[in-house]
Steps between C-alpha positions, in 0.01 A plus 500: 500500500381564847223267640323517826329199661275536806532255795301182500550444118727273302688636192535225230777583242550294185846536349716620340513772750725658771416696822644700767322485845500861628271508806254303703460139628484214248614138457548242213413138607589552857802718489482866572620760234752736623499883428699549188498143393484421124332208325504358150194304392572257202282479195245211574513546875249658734619643835243581772587799719288510816459843630430539886541876518482753214791433262662696228689335215702621202403267220645430157281281290639321188299396187198293586545547869199585719397564850187457690378578856273259695360521850660310775763233472538267215679243732238223572420434873590133445858620413534700825369203691730235335799720552431564862445133575794374294755746663354460848736228609879537512571144371658444163235513222462408131211629320389386153280736315287379207257664267394542139645748261459865608342394838727710704762238612803722471327793671406273793860381521621852536234578753574184708878578474450851641284366772764253601779760496299708746503196727893491463491180296790399276300502168571353160300437182512225245359613177382193304282680248707437189292715265461796730815464725599811683798365686711377226464498134201353330526106456688478847413422854650784696579534874589805713506615851280799586675716750288824452144588422429445137225644261588287191702185491641602162727742704659202688790329336523134489765340736452158348312372189436187323456506107216307366510656148125522440234743629220241504509240779272258309787425264771473776336346820801271570754783450292724738485241763872444473558864524273538811691229662832670438389851599326360824813330586715804455252710695520271793881573517411881579376650829155545360215420737205619296494363147228600250467300178307655213386263237375522140135551381443156356208376717238348269470127417630171647855546383512843681364333815764239487776743429403728790490199732851406387608854561362489860677161567834689419430825657355339825301812589369562859234705346336518152327824394265465207389824333172456297205676359253222532560128565765449235762380742274252674642175312857602598441612865290179572792294376737652771487274805605601859603863386351810644320685224375859473269590226549861390297723265636641191496878515206667316758759382708243313494553130557211266802542271497399137743248355674792334537685846656191655740470222601867539568434875713201416695714240561774764653222718725364224638855442557540874723194518665572174623837600862563396496181293748457212573221251759263649654191340556176702707208358278184480789311676470729792135481576216234532195551278163392627151542383407235258413188711517133406125466451495776243791338308330157518168644368693655200684175432186302508333736263785464248588138580861563535767677721492883477718781617322822536706782336263722311712812424326806595215333700686561818504876484296683752446224745492598859776340694616462872856514590623302808820446696671161566260447804194547294419847654308728272716799394262684251316459172623574148374481135669252286667712213613206294745201485817539299561149366833568352641648828299256714367787704163620636414865503268637768359848569529508880608727781660198671881448478745265674449170677262367235485120497152423345288666234142370512297581205120564545221485253403870494597705199580873532570756218786751529285736686422250776136441382364148513445353159380146583665166565791349325401273201745247646241422755 
């Protein structure tokens, strides 16, 4: 359908939807829309289109999609101020972004990346939000250089990733910190001089404060941007010593997503990274299998009072896996299809082939349609 928006307004679109920009002057999170440009808005995502001069769109709204027009810009003034000050100097910069669930962290990262690109900076983003990762599949820490203006980080392919195997950081803090160390090291080997690190939404409680401080020790940011609605980040921000801090407002146009909507977004990401997948068989003598650590095995042995070997036939089916090469580089994800004990082979549904040295088994279970069905009973 044809939709006209007058200048001085912002069009908010909740997906699933698609659009073509036909005429006018409009932008998304700091990047200008080109005449004829097309966009897809995922289910569970809200995109703000700021219209400076009367604009015409061709819209296609999916089921449960909706749109709304509001006066003025939905970008908080504190975002504009932070972005201008952070990108003002030409020196190398690392920015850590923190905030609660649905606070606008990812949108700010996009806005800041676009602002840095305008200043000719060599920009990259580390996405360490396991549950709502846009760069890299869910349960990974992803890294990618941003070489052109972006409207949605989901459109960016991960250059590097580290597989954690869970979407909740509370259950995998050591693994996340290990992954951040690895990804930060690999990012330092590139020509990037403006690194943005997006973090997860776990911000409440003493454990969350401790965890965020540990993340900051690894990231070593020049600037921390805290996005909050009230004072919920105060315990974390006051724990950072000697670091420049910007406190930014959470946009009033942000709409909280239900647990089901967040799950839908993850499932769209699984499907993206499982495109062209097929069932492949790998001899167990050819690959290393990782995923059940020594502590988990010890807990099981203590419970039974004897040595155990975990071989529950069928329990392994549907587990999310990571495939890596001999140097430990992430090659992609797969879904464990089963273990053929007679032929001593592991079957994985994955688009990855060749140079596979290690298969790391995560704790998330997916059904045959790529939908999350919980955690493995092995854990």
